[in-house]
N, C-alpha and C positions, 0 to 999 in steps of 0.2 A: 650322817651327812646325806643330804638328798642328791638325787641324780643331777638336778640343775646346778647345785653348788659345786659338785664334782666337775661338771662340764665347764663351769665358769672358771674354776681354778686352772684347768687345762688351757682354756682359751687365753686367759690373762698371762700365762707364763710360756706360751708357745714360742713367742718371739725371743724370750730370754734364752731358751734352749738353743735356738738357731744362732743367736749372737755369741753365746759362749762357745759353741762348736766352731763357729767361724773364727773366733779369736784364737782358740787353741790350734786350729789347723794352720792359721797364718803364723803363729808364734813358732810352731814346730815344723813349718814348711811341709805339711802333709800333702799327699796326692789327693785328687778329687775323690777317689774311691774311699780313701781313709776318712775324709771329711764327711762323706755320706754315711759311713758306718758310725762315726762318732755322733752324728746328728740322730740317726735311728735309735741308738742306745739311749741318748738323752730323752727322746720322745717316749720311749718305752718306760724309762724310769719316771718321767713326769706323770704318766698315766698310772703307774703302780703306786707311786707315793700319794697321788691325789685320792686314791681309794682308802688309804689308811690315815690320812690327815685328820686331826681332831681340832676343830676350830675353837673349842673351849680350852685348849691347852695354854693359850696366851702367847703362843709363838707364831709369828707370821709365816705364811707358806713361802 
């Protein structure tokens, strides 16, 4: 996977991570600090998974 493809995956899914973290924080009535932590973990996971994603696997990212 090229660097541009990797960066594009991250950019395309950045808002999804925020939306999921926001939804979970709202559902569980989490404090703002917990929401920020959840968001950071999501962004780190997104970056790590984009490095190992195989576009030829036939599975969408």
